C-alpha positions in Angstrom: -0.1 0.0 -0.2 1.3 3.4 -0.7 -0.3 6.5 0.6 -0.2 10.0 -0.9 -0.7 13.2 1.0 -1.7 15.3 -1.9 -2.0 19.2 -2.3 -5.8 19.7 -1.9 -6.0 22.2 -5.0 -4.2 19.4 -7.1 -6.1 16.3 -5.8 -8.3 15.7 -8.9 -5.2 16.1 -11.3 -3.3 13.7 -9.2 -6.1 11.0 -8.9 -6.4 11.2 -12.7 -2.8 10.8 -13.1 -2.5 7.7 -10.7 -5.7 6.0 -12.2 -4.3 6.5 -15.9 -0.9 5.2 -14.7 -2.1 2.0 -12.9 -5.1 1.0 -15.3 -3.1 -1.4 -17.5 -0.9 -2.8 -14.7 -2.5 -6.1 -14.4 -1.7 -6.8 -17.9 1.8 -5.5 -17.6 2.4 -7.2 -14.3 1.2 -10.8 -14.3 1.8 -11.3 -10.6 -0.4 -8.4 -9.7 -3.6 -10.3 -8.3 -5.6 -7.3 -7.6 -5.3 -3.5 -7.1 -7.3 -0.4 -6.3 -7.2 3.5 -5.9 -8.8 4.7 -2.8 -9.8 8.3 -2.3 -10.2 10.3 0.7 -10.7 13.9 -0.6 -9.4 16.5 -0.4 -6.0 15.3 0.3 -5.4 11.6 0.7 -4.9 8.8 -1.9 -4.0 5.1 -1.3 -2.8 2.8 -4.0 -3.5 -0.9 -2.6 -1.9 -3.9 -4.6 -2.0 -7.5 -4.0 0.7 -9.7 -5.4 0.8 -13.4 -6.0 4.1 -13.8 -4.2 7.2 -11.7 -3.1 9.0 -12.6 -6.3 6.5 -10.8 -8.5 6.3 -7.8 -6.3 10.4 -7.6 -6.5 10.1 -8.0 -10.2 7.6 -4.8 -10.2 9.0 -2.7 -7.3 12.7 -3.7 -7.1 14.9 -5.1 -4.3 14.3 -2.2 -2.1 10.4 -2.8 -2.3 10.1 -2.8 1.6 11.6 0.7 2.0 11.3 2.7 -1.2 7.9 3.3 -2.9 7.6 3.3 -6.5 7.2 6.7 -7.8 6.0 8.4 -11.0 8.1 10.9 -12.7 7.0 14.4 -11.4 4.7 12.9 -8.7 6.3 15.0 -5.9 4.9 18.2 -7.3 1.6 17.1 -6.1 2.5 15.9 -2.5 2.7 17.8 0.5 4.8 14.9 2.0 6.9 12.2 0.5 4.9 9.2 -0.5 4.6 6.5 2.3 4.7 2.8 1.5 3.6 0.1 3.8 3.3 -3.7 3.4 1.0 -6.2 4.9 0.5 -9.9 4.9 -2.8 -11.6 5.0 -4.1 -13.3 8.1 -6.4 -16.3 8.0 -9.7 -16.1 9.6 -10.2 -19.7 10.4 
């Protein structure tokens, strides 16, 4: 999951940029099981992705995937703080 704290006056523009950038990710990254963009206007956007396994995630995000978010060129101009990345594993509910 990556969390962006967006300049409120640029929120819609940033949303459009992210949605356009990730729309075709499933076709380009076969290990991507599911993904979504979650919005909390006026200033917060989450990109959540679910991967088949760690190897597929590394193929997409690189060896430093735990510490360094994948950032689009020019993305920082929309943000009030650096992009934050967090990783979770699934807990079974049985």
